[in-house]
N, C-alpha and C positions, 0 to 999 in steps of 0.2 A: 941904482938905488931902488930897492923895492921891486926889482925886475919881475919876471913871471909872465912876460908877454908870450902868448901862445900856449900857456899851460891852463887847461881847463876852460870852461865857458863862463861868461859873465855878461852882465848887462851894462852897457855904456850909456851914461846920461850926462850931458854937458861936459864931456871930457873925463869923467870919473867912471872907472870900471868897477862894478860891484860883483864879486865872485860869490858863489854859493859857499856857505860856511861848511866846515868839516863836521862830521857827525858828532865828534866829541865836544866841539864848541856848542852845538845845539843842545846836547844832553846836559852838559855842565851848566849852561845858561838856564835851562828849565829847572834843574835841581836847585841852583842858587836862588832862583825866583821863588820856588816853593818854600825854601828855608826862610827867605825874607818875609813872605806873607804869613807863615806860621809864627814868626817872631813878632810881627806887627800885631797880629790878632791876639797872641798871648799877652803882650804888653797892654793892649787895649782892654783886655779882660781884667788885668790887675790894676791898671792906672786910669782906665777910662772915666770913671766918675770924678776923679780929681781933675783930670785934664778938662773935662766938660764943665767943671764948676759945680757939680751936683753934691760934692762933699769936700771937706777940708782934709789935707793930708794928715793932720794930727788927730783926726777923729778915729776911734776904734783902737787906740793904743793905750787904754786906761788900765790895763791889767799888769802894770809893772809891780813886781813884788820886791 
């Protein structure tokens, strides 16, 4: 189960062996992290004042025709 003994090098700490991640794992993780932060900052720009209580969500929508 989960074999892999003897394949690659890793660090063993308290019986758990941590292996180096493959390059695609690292690149994908960094890419998804960037997307996450772009999304958080985009939503903070749009919803920040409402979340922080600086204005009400219904303010600024008076131009219904």
